C-alpha positions in Angstrom: 0.2 -0.1 0.0 1.5 3.4 -1.0 2.6 5.7 1.2 2.3 9.0 -0.7 -0.3 9.7 -3.0 -0.4 6.7 -5.3 -0.8 7.3 -9.6 -4.1 7.3 -11.5 -3.9 3.7 -12.4 -3.8 2.8 -8.6 -7.1 4.7 -8.1 -8.3 3.1 -11.1 -7.7 -0.7 -9.9 -9.0 1.0 -6.4 -12.1 2.3 -7.9 -12.4 -0.8 -9.2 -12.8 -3.4 -6.7 -14.7 -1.0 -4.9 -18.5 -1.7 -4.2 -19.9 0.6 -7.1 -23.3 1.5 -4.8 -21.6 2.6 -2.0 -18.8 4.5 -4.1 -21.9 6.2 -5.3 -23.4 7.6 -2.2 -20.5 8.4 -0.6 -19.3 10.8 -3.8 -22.5 12.2 -4.3 -22.7 13.2 -0.3 -18.9 14.6 -0.5 -19.5 16.6 -4.0 -23.2 16.7 -4.5 -22.7 16.1 -8.2 -26.1 16.1 -9.7 -24.8 13.8 -12.5 -23.9 11.1 -9.9 -27.5 11.6 -8.2 -29.0 10.8 -11.8 -27.4 7.5 -12.3 -30.2 5.1 -12.5 -29.7 2.1 -10.5 -33.0 -0.2 -10.1 -33.9 -2.9 -7.4 -33.4 -6.1 -9.4 -34.6 -9.9 -7.7 -32.1 -13.0 -7.8 -32.6 -16.4 -5.7 -34.8 -14.9 -3.7 -33.5 -11.7 -2.8 -33.4 -7.8 -4.2 -30.1 -6.2 -4.5 -29.2 -2.6 -5.7 -27.9 -2.9 -10.1 -26.1 -0.2 -11.6 -25.8 -0.6 -15.4 -22.7 -0.5 -17.0 -22.7 3.2 -18.3 -23.0 4.1 -14.8 -20.7 2.5 -13.3 -18.5 3.6 -15.4 -19.3 7.6 -14.7 -19.0 6.9 -11.2 -15.8 5.1 -11.2 -14.2 8.3 -13.6 -15.8 10.8 -11.2 -14.5 9.1 -8.0 -10.7 8.8 -9.9 -10.9 12.9 -10.3 -12.2 13.7 -6.7 -9.3 10.9 -5.4 -6.3 12.7 -7.1 -7.4 16.3 -5.5 -8.8 15.1 -2.6 -8.0 11.8 -0.7 -7.8 11.4 2.7 -10.0 14.2 3.9 -11.7 13.3 6.6 -15.8 12.2 6.8 -18.3 14.4 8.2 -18.6 13.9 12.4 -22.0 14.4 12.1 -24.9 14.3 9.4 -28.3 15.6 9.2 -31.3 13.3 9.7 -32.5 15.2 6.5 -29.9 14.3 4.4 -29.1 11.2 5.9 -32.9 10.0 4.7 -32.1 11.4 1.3 -28.7 8.8 1.0 -30.2 6.1 2.4 -32.8 6.2 -0.3 -30.2 6.5 -2.7 -28.5 3.7 -1.2 -31.1 1.4 -1.7 -32.8 3.1 -4.4 -36.5 3.2 -3.2 -38.3 5.4 -1.3 -38.3 3.9 2.5 -41.2 4.6 4.8 -40.1 6.8 8.1 -40.4 3.7 10.3 -37.9 2.1 8.5 -35.6 5.2 8.5 -35.3 5.7 12.1 -32.9 2.9 11.7 -31.4 3.1 8.4 -30.1 6.7 9.5 -27.7 5.2 12.5 -26.3 2.0 10.0 -23.8 4.2 8.3 -22.0 4.7 12.1 -21.3 8.8 11.4 -20.8 10.6 14.7 -18.0 9.7 17.2 -20.2 6.9 18.6 -23.5 6.2 16.9 -25.1 4.8 19.5 -24.9 6.1 22.8 -26.9 6.5 25.8 -27.2 9.8 27.4 -28.0 11.8 30.4 -30.7 14.2 30.5 -29.1 15.8 33.9 -25.7 15.8 35.1 -24.3 12.5 35.8 -26.3 11.2 38.7 -24.1 8.2 39.5 -24.6 7.8 43.1 -21.1 7.0 45.5 -20.5 3.4 45.2 -22.8 2.7 42.5 -21.3 0.1 39.9 -21.8 -2.4 37.3 -21.0 -6.2 36.9 -20.3 -7.3 33.5 -20.4 -11.1 32.8 -18.5 -11.8 29.4 -15.8 -10.7 27.5 -16.5 -11.1 23.6 -18.6 -8.2 21.1 -21.4 -8.0 23.4 -19.1 -7.8 26.6 -17.1 -4.9 25.4 -20.2 -2.9 23.8 -21.6 -2.8 27.3 -18.4 -1.3 28.3 -18.1 1.2 26.0 -21.5 2.4 27.0 -20.6 2.8 30.2 -17.4 4.5 29.3 -19.1 7.1 27.5 -22.0 7.3 30.9 -18.7 7.3 33.1 -20.6 4.9 35.2 -18.4 2.7 37.6 -18.0 -1.2 36.1 -16.1 -4.4 36.3 -15.8 -7.0 33.7 -15.8 -10.9 34.6 -14.1 -12.9 32.0 -13.6 -16.3 32.6 -10.8 -17.0 29.6 -7.2 -15.1 30.0 -8.2 -13.1 27.0 -11.2 -11.2 25.4 -12.9 -12.6 22.4 -15.7 -14.6 23.6 -16.6 -17.2 21.3 -13.5 -16.1 19.5 -11.2 -16.6 21.9 -12.7 -20.3 22.4 -13.1 -21.5 18.4 -9.2 -21.5 17.3 -9.9 -24.6 14.6 -8.5 -24.6 11.3 -10.2 -22.0 9.1 -12.4 -20.5 11.6 -13.9 -17.1 10.4 -16.7 -15.2 10.0 -19.8 -15.9 7.9 -20.8 -12.1 7.8 -18.6 -9.6 5.9 -16.1 -8.3 7.9 -17.9 -4.9 6.9 -20.7 -5.6 8.8 -19.0 -7.3 11.3 -17.6 -4.3 13.5 -19.0 -1.8 15.8 -19.8 1.6 14.4 -17.2 3.8 17.2 -14.5 1.9 15.7 -13.5 3.9 12.4 -11.6 2.0 9.4 -10.2 -0.9 11.0 -7.7 -2.2 8.9 -9.1 -5.6 8.0 -7.2 -7.7 5.9 -10.2 -10.2 4.6 -13.4 -10.2 3.1 -14.2 -12.0 6.2 -12.2 -12.2 8.8 -10.6 -15.1 10.3 -10.5 -15.8 14.1 -7.8 -14.6 14.8 -8.2 -11.2 13.4 -11.0 -11.5 15.0 -9.4 -11.2 18.1 -7.1 -8.7 17.6 -9.8 -6.3 17.0 -11.2 -7.2 20.0 -8.0 -6.6 21.7 -7.3 -3.0 20.3 -11.2 -1.9 20.7 -10.7 -2.6 24.3 -7.4 -0.8 24.5 -8.4 1.9 22.4 -11.1 2.8 24.4 -10.0 2.6 28.0 -11.8 -0.8 28.9 -8.8 -3.2 29.3 -7.8 -2.0 32.4 -11.6 -2.5 34.0 -11.2 -6.5 32.6 -10.8 -9.6 35.5 -9.5 -12.0 33.4 -9.5 -15.9 34.7 -12.9 -14.2 36.9 -15.5 -16.8 36.3 -18.6 -16.0 37.4 -20.2 -18.9 39.2 -23.4 -18.0 41.2 -25.2 -15.0 41.5 -27.9 -13.8 43.9 -30.4 -10.2 44.1 -30.4 -9.0 47.4 -33.7 -7.7 48.1 -33.0 -5.6 50.7 -30.2 -3.7 49.4 -30.9 -3.9 46.0 -27.9 -5.3 44.6 -26.4 -8.0 43.2 -23.5 -10.7 45.2 -21.5 -12.4 42.8 -19.5 -15.3 43.7 -16.4 -15.9 42.1 -14.4 -18.6 40.7 -10.4 -16.8 40.2 -8.0 -18.8 37.8 -9.6 -22.1 38.9 -8.0 -22.1 42.5 -9.7 -19.4 45.1 -13.3 -18.1 44.6 -13.8 -14.1 45.6 -16.9 -12.5 46.2 -18.0 -8.9 44.4 -20.8 -7.4 44.7 -22.8 -4.6 42.3 -25.5 -2.8 42.0 -26.7 -4.0 38.7 -25.4 -6.8 36.4 -25.5 -7.4 32.8 -24.9 -10.5 31.6 -22.6 -10.9 28.1 -22.1 -14.4 28.2 -23.3 -15.5 24.8 -25.4 -18.1 22.9 -22.7 -19.9 22.3 -21.1 -20.4 25.6 -21.2 -24.2 26.8 -20.7 -26.8 24.2 -22.4 -29.8 23.2 -20.6 -33.2 24.4 -21.1 -36.0 22.1 -23.7 -38.6 23.4 -22.8 -42.1 21.9 -22.7 -45.0 23.7 -18.6 -46.4 24.1 -17.0 -42.6 22.9 -15.3 -43.4 26.6 -13.9 -46.2 25.1 -12.5 -44.8 22.2 -7.9 -45.4 21.7 -8.0 -42.1 20.1 -8.5 -38.8 20.5 -11.8 -37.3 20.8 -12.2 -33.4 20.6 -14.8 -30.4 20.4 -13.7 -28.2 17.9 -13.7 -25.6 20.8 -10.7 -27.3 22.3 -8.5 -27.0 19.3 -5.1 -25.8 19.8 -1.6 -25.7 17.7 -0.9 -29.6 19.4 -3.4 -31.2 17.3 -2.0 -33.7 14.8 -4.0 -34.7 12.0 -1.6 -34.8 9.2 -1.4 -38.3 7.8 -4.0 -39.4 10.0 -7.9 -41.0 9.8 -10.3 -38.4 10.7 -14.0 -38.4 11.7 -15.8 -35.0 11.7 -19.3 -35.6 13.3 -21.2 -32.3 12.4 -21.7 -29.9 9.0 -22.6 -27.1 10.4 -20.8 -23.4 10.1 -18.2 -25.3 12.1 -17.7 -28.7 10.2 -18.4 -27.0 6.8 -15.3 -24.2 7.7 -13.3 -27.1 9.1 -13.2 -30.2 6.2 -11.4 -28.4 3.5 -8.3 -27.8 5.8 -8.2 -31.0 7.6 -8.7 -32.7 3.9 -6.0 -31.1 2.9 -3.2 -33.0 5.0 -5.3 -36.0 6.5 -4.7 -39.1 5.2 -8.4 -39.8 4.8 -11.7 -38.0 6.4 -14.7 -39.2 7.1 -17.7 -36.3 7.0 -20.6 -37.7 9.4 -23.6 -35.9 8.3 -26.8 -36.0 10.8 -28.9 -34.0 9.0 -28.3 -32.7 5.8 -28.1 -28.6 5.6 -28.7 -25.7 2.7 -25.3 -24.6 2.4 -24.9 -21.3 0.8 -21.5 -19.5 -1.5 -20.2 -16.2 -0.5 -19.0 -13.8 -2.8 -15.2 -13.3 -1.7 -15.4 -15.6 1.2 -11.7 -16.1 2.3 -10.7 -13.7 -0.2 -8.5 -11.1 0.9 -8.8 -7.0 0.8 -6.9 -5.9 -1.8 -4.2 -3.6 -1.2 -5.8 -0.8 -3.8 -9.4 -1.8 -2.0 -7.6 -1.2 1.8 -6.4 2.7 0.3 -9.2 3.7 -1.2 -11.3 3.0 2.5 -9.6 4.9 4.6 -8.5 7.8 1.2 -12.1 8.5 0.7 -14.2 10.5 2.5 -17.9 8.5 3.5 -16.6 5.2 1.6 -16.4 3.0 5.1 -19.7 4.4 5.9 -21.8 3.3 3.0 -19.9 -0.1 2.7 -21.3 -1.1 6.1 -24.5 0.1 5.0 -24.4 -1.5 1.6 -23.2 -4.5 3.6 -26.1 -5.1 5.5 -28.8 -4.8 2.9 -28.8 -8.3 1.6 -30.6 -9.1 4.9 -32.8 -6.0 4.7 -35.3 -8.0 2.7 -35.0 -11.5 4.2 -38.1 -11.4 5.9 -40.0 -11.9 2.8 -38.2 -15.2 2.2 -39.1 -16.7 5.8 -43.1 -16.0 5.7 -45.4 -18.6 4.8 -47.7 -18.0 1.6 -50.4 -20.4 2.2 -51.8 -19.3 -1.2 -48.7 -20.4 -2.9 -48.5 -23.9 -1.1 -52.3 -24.7 -1.5 -51.1 -23.7 -5.9 -48.3 -26.5 -4.9 -45.6 -24.3 -3.6 -43.8 -25.6 -0.6 -43.0 -22.0 1.3 -43.2 -19.0 -0.7 -42.1 -18.0 -4.4 -39.0 -16.4 -3.0 -38.3 -19.2 -0.6 -38.6 -21.6 -3.7 -36.7 -19.6 -5.9 -33.5 -19.7 -3.5 -34.1 -23.3 -3.0 -33.7 -24.0 -6.7 -30.9 -21.8 -6.2 -29.3 -23.7 -4.0 -30.0 -27.1 -5.2 -28.4 -26.4 -8.6 -25.4 -25.1 -6.8 -25.3 -28.3 -4.3 -25.3 -30.0 -8.2 -22.3 -27.9 -9.6 -20.4 -28.0 -6.4 -20.3 -31.9 -7.0 -19.8 -32.4 -10.3 -23.5 -33.3 -11.1 -22.6 -36.7 -8.7 -26.2 -38.2 -8.1 -24.5 -40.4 -5.5 -24.2 -37.1 -3.8 -26.9 -34.6 -4.2 -29.6 -37.4 -3.2 -27.8 -37.4 0.0 -27.0 -33.7 0.7 -30.4 -31.9 -0.2 -32.6 -31.3 2.5 -35.8 -32.1 3.2 -37.0 -29.0 5.0 -37.0 -25.1 3.1 -34.1 -23.4 3.0 -33.8 -20.5 6.0 -35.2 -23.2 8.3 -32.1 -24.0 10.1 -29.3 -20.9 10.6 -27.8 -20.7 7.4 -24.2 -22.4 6.2 -21.8 -20.8 4.1 -20.0 -23.3 2.1 -16.1 -23.5 2.7 -15.3 -25.5 -0.1 -17.3 -28.2 1.7 -19.5 -29.8 -0.8 -15.9 -29.5 -3.5 -14.0 -31.4 -0.9 -16.8 -34.3 -1.0 -15.4 -35.2 -4.5 -11.9 -35.6 -2.8 -10.1 -38.9 -2.8 -9.4 -38.9 0.5 -13.0 -37.3 1.9 -16.3 -40.0 2.4 -19.8 -38.9 2.9 -21.5 -41.0 5.6 -24.9 -40.3 6.1 -25.7 -43.7 7.9 -26.4 -43.0 12.0 -23.7 -43.9 14.5 -24.9 -46.4 16.7 -21.9 -47.1 18.7 -17.7 -46.3 19.2 -15.3 -48.4 20.1 -11.4 -49.1 20.4 -10.7 -48.1 17.1 -13.3 -46.2 15.1 -17.2 -45.7 14.9 -19.6 -48.1 14.0 -23.0 -47.6 11.9 -26.3 -48.0 11.6 -25.9 -50.3 8.4 -23.2 -52.3 10.1 -20.3 -50.9 8.6 -17.4 -49.9 10.6 -14.8 -47.6 10.4 -11.3 -47.2 11.8 -10.5 -43.4 12.9 -7.5 -41.7 14.7 -9.4 -38.3 15.3 -12.7 -37.5 15.9 -13.9 -34.2 15.8 -16.9 -33.1 17.1 -18.6 -30.3 15.3 -21.5 -30.4 16.8 -22.4 -27.4 18.5 -23.2 -25.9 21.5 -26.2 -25.8 24.3 -27.6 -23.2 22.8 -31.0 -23.4 24.5 -29.1 -23.0 28.5 -28.9 -19.4 28.1 -26.2 -17.8 30.6 -25.6 -21.4 31.9 -23.3 -22.4 33.7 -24.0 -18.9 35.5 -26.7 -19.8 38.3 -28.8 -16.2 39.1 -31.1 -15.9 42.1 -33.9 -13.5 41.7 -36.5 -12.7 44.4 -37.4 -15.1 46.4 -34.0 -17.0 45.8 -36.1 -18.2 42.5 -33.3 -19.1 39.7 -34.0 -18.5 35.7 -33.5 -22.2 35.2 -37.2 -22.3 37.3 -38.2 -19.3 35.7 -38.2 -21.0 32.7 -39.1 -24.1 33.4 -42.5 -24.7 31.5 -41.6 -23.3 28.3 -37.7 -22.3 27.7 -35.9 -19.2 28.1 -38.3 -15.8 27.6 -37.3 -12.3 28.0 -38.5 -8.8 27.2 -36.8 -7.7 24.0 -34.8 -10.2 24.9 -32.8 -8.3 28.0 -35.0 -8.5 31.2 -36.9 -10.8 33.1 -40.0 -10.1 35.5 -38.8 -10.8 39.2 -34.9 -10.5 38.4 -34.0 -6.6 39.1 -31.4 -4.8 37.4 -30.1 -8.2 35.8 -30.3 -7.5 32.0 -29.1 -9.8 29.3 -27.3 -9.3 25.6 -27.9 -12.1 23.0 -30.5 -13.4 25.2 -33.5 -15.1 24.1 -35.2 -13.7 20.9 -33.3 -11.3 20.7 -31.7 -10.8 16.9 -34.0 -10.3 14.6 -34.9 -12.7 11.4 -34.0 -9.9 8.9 -31.8 -8.1 11.0 -30.2 -4.8 8.0 -27.1 -5.2 9.6 -24.4 -7.5 11.6 -24.7 -8.9 14.8 -22.0 -6.3 16.6 -24.3 -3.3 15.7 -27.3 -5.0 17.6 -24.9 -5.1 20.6 -24.5 -1.2 20.7 -28.3 -1.4 20.1 -29.1 -2.8 23.0 -26.5 -1.8 24.9 -28.1 1.7 24.7 -31.4 0.8 26.0 -29.9 -1.1 28.5 -27.8 2.6 29.4 -30.7 4.8 29.1 -32.4 2.0 31.1 -29.8 3.3 33.7 -30.1 6.6 32.9 -33.8 6.7 34.0 -33.8 4.7 36.9 -30.7 7.1 38.7 -32.3 9.9 37.4 -35.5 8.9 39.1 -34.3 8.5 42.3 -34.3 5.1 41.9 -32.0 1.6 42.4 -34.1 -1.1 41.3 -36.3 -1.9 37.9 -37.9 -4.8 37.1 -39.9 -5.7 34.2 -43.5 -5.6 34.3 -45.0 -9.1 34.6 -48.1 -8.3 32.4 -45.2 -6.1 29.6 -43.3 -9.3 30.0 -46.1 -12.0 28.9 -47.9 -9.4 26.3 -44.8 -9.2 24.6 -44.0 -13.4 24.3 -47.6 -13.8 23.1 -46.4 -10.9 20.3 -43.5 -13.3 19.9 -45.5 -16.2 19.5 -47.9 -14.9 17.3 -45.8 -13.7 14.4 -43.3 -16.6 14.5 -46.0 -18.7 13.2 -45.9 -16.7 10.1 -42.8 -18.1 9.7 -40.9 -21.2 7.8 -39.8 -21.9 11.4 -43.2 -23.6 12.6 -44.5 -24.1 9.3 -45.4 -28.0 10.2 -43.9 -30.6 12.9 -41.5 -31.8 10.7 -38.2 -32.7 11.6 -36.7 -29.7 10.8 -37.5 -27.8 13.7 -34.9 -30.0 15.7 -32.3 -26.9 15.6 -31.5 -24.5 18.2 -33.9 -21.7 16.8 -36.4 -23.9 17.9 -37.1 -25.0 21.4 -37.8 -28.3 23.0 -41.4 -27.1 23.9 -41.9 -26.2 20.1 -41.1 -22.6 20.4 -39.3 -20.0 18.2 -36.8 -18.9 20.9 -33.4 -17.8 19.9 -34.2 -15.2 17.1 -37.2 -12.2 17.0 -39.6 -12.9 14.2 -39.7 -9.4 13.4 -37.7 -7.3 11.0 -34.9 -5.0 12.0 -37.0 -1.8 11.5 -39.6 -3.3 13.8 -37.5 -4.5 16.5 -35.2 -1.4 16.8 -38.8 0.5 17.0 -39.3 -1.5 20.2 -35.8 -0.9 21.7 -34.9 2.5 20.9 -36.3 4.1 23.8 -37.3 3.2 27.2 -40.9 3.1 28.5 -40.8 4.2 31.8 -44.5 2.4 32.0 -42.7 -0.9 31.1 -40.9 -1.6 34.5 -41.6 -1.5 38.4 -39.1 1.1 40.1 -38.3 0.9 43.4 -36.0 2.1 46.4 -33.8 5.2 46.6 -30.1 5.0 46.0 -27.2 4.6 48.4 -25.8 8.1 49.8 -22.3 6.8 49.9 
C-alpha cells in the first residue's frame, strides 16, 4: 500500500475493487454532483433476494468521477455528524427506493456517522451515586459493547471474563479456518472507524485482534478481570444489589457486589458433548472444535468429522488437505450457501480507498447489510402459494432452486452425493451455513460422506447403523453448543431465591426484548432469548450497540428518577412474548411439525427461541427508547 499519493492507475484499480453502490453514495455525499445523483439504479430480484443494480454506463461514470475526486481530495475526513434529512436522502439513494419514515429511524444510524453512533446519554448531569457499579459478565463483542456504553456514561463497572483474554466465542474457537460468515464490513462496531481488516470475511485470529484493539483504544482493558469465572449470582432484595461468587483462575473464590449485572456470556458459551455409546473406550483422541489448539496432529491420520453446521463446513477442507482420510458424518443435510469474497483478501488498493475516500467506509458498511433487509420475505409462509403446489413461498422456493443447482454444480453432478445432500426442509429454517469448499471437498479421493447414523464408538473407530465400521485415529465433534441453556453454567437467583432455570422451566427461556425478566431486578442480558431479529439489516455487533444503548438509557432513567432498582412488569413481559409467539407462527420455522424444527432456533417446547420474528426496523422501534411504564421502579440509591 503506497505511503504517498498513488498514481491514476492505482486509483483506477482501487475504485474498480470498490462496491459501486457504496462508492456512488459516498461520492454524491461529498460532491453533491447532480450527474452522480442521476445515475440510474434499480432493484433486481435474484435467488429470492433483492439487490441494487447499476448499468455499465453508470458504473463507468461513477468510477471516472471517483478517480478525479481522489486525485485531488484523497484522505479528507468524513463529516462527524450528518443531519437526519441528508441521511434519509442518502439511505434511500443507496437502496434505490422510497423508504417509510418508520424504517428510516433505524437505517439512518447504520452508516455509523458520529463518534459513538449508538450512545446512551444523561438528560441531566451524571447522577451516578457513590458506590454504584455495574458487573459485566463476559468479554466478547457483547461485553465490550456494554463497557463502551458505561465508559461514555461515566458509570463505574468491572468486566469479568473467565478466559485469559477478550474474545468470547472468538477466543474459544481456534480450529483451522474459523472465520466470520458475515462481511467484515458489518462485523464491527460503529464507534471503531476504518479498522484495517485484511480479509472480506475475517479469520478468528483477526477478530480476536480487533477486540483486543477495541479494549485498549477505548479504555476498557484496565477494568477487565481475566480468569474470573462468575459461578453464582443472587439478588439481595433488602440492599437492591447483586452478590457474585467468582472462581479465580480455578483456584480460589472471591465475592463481588454490584448494583446492576449485565450478562454477556453469549448464546454459544457451553459446548455440546458427544453422547454416543462407547465414546469413553475410544483409543484415539476425541475433541470438540472448541478444544482445538496448535498441538492437534491430523496430518497423515484417519479423521472423522461429526457435524456439518458452520464449524464442520469451515474445517473440512483444511483437514482434507493433510489427513490420510476424512469421514464426514452428516447427521442432517444443511442448506450450504456460497458467499462472494469468502476467503479472499481485501486488496491493497481497496484498503487504500477505504481510508482515502471520505464516507466510503460508512456506506460500504451500510450496503453490506442491505442484503438482509428483505430476508423477511423469504421467511414468510405463503399459504396461497402452498395451495397452488408450492412449498413455502415464491421467494423461498426460488432460493431452494438456486441452492439445489449450486449443490449439483459443486459436486460435479454426482448423483450418489446430490440425493444425500439436499435437505427435505425449506431453506432458512435452520441457520444458513456458508460454504468453505465443503461440497467440493466431498469429491476428493480421501474424503467420504457418511449419512448412516452412528450407533456406537469402540476402541478403534465408529460403528454405523448399516453395520459398517470405520477405523479412525481422531474424532472431531463439530456438534455445536447448548444454545437453549442461556447464561449457563452461571446460576442467577432473583427475588425469593428463584433461579432463571426455574423461571424458564415451562416453555424455555423468555425475556422482554431479549434483555430482562420479571423478578430479576437490575439484571440485563445481551443476546438473550428472542433477541436477534430474523431480518436484521446489519451485523450482530451493531445490535449489541443498540441493545447496550437501551440498557444504558434504562440505568439513566432509574438513577435520574432517584431509584435503586428496576424490574420489567410481568404483564409487559407476557404481552411481548405472546407477540413473539404470534409472529413466529407466520414464519417458516414453525411451518409444520417436521424434523427440521430440531435445531437451536426452535426449543424443546416447539417455541421459536433464539430469534425475534421481526424485521430489524420493527425490533429497533421497540428497543430504541425505554418506556418507563414497562418497568417497576423501587428503592432509592445509597448516599455513599
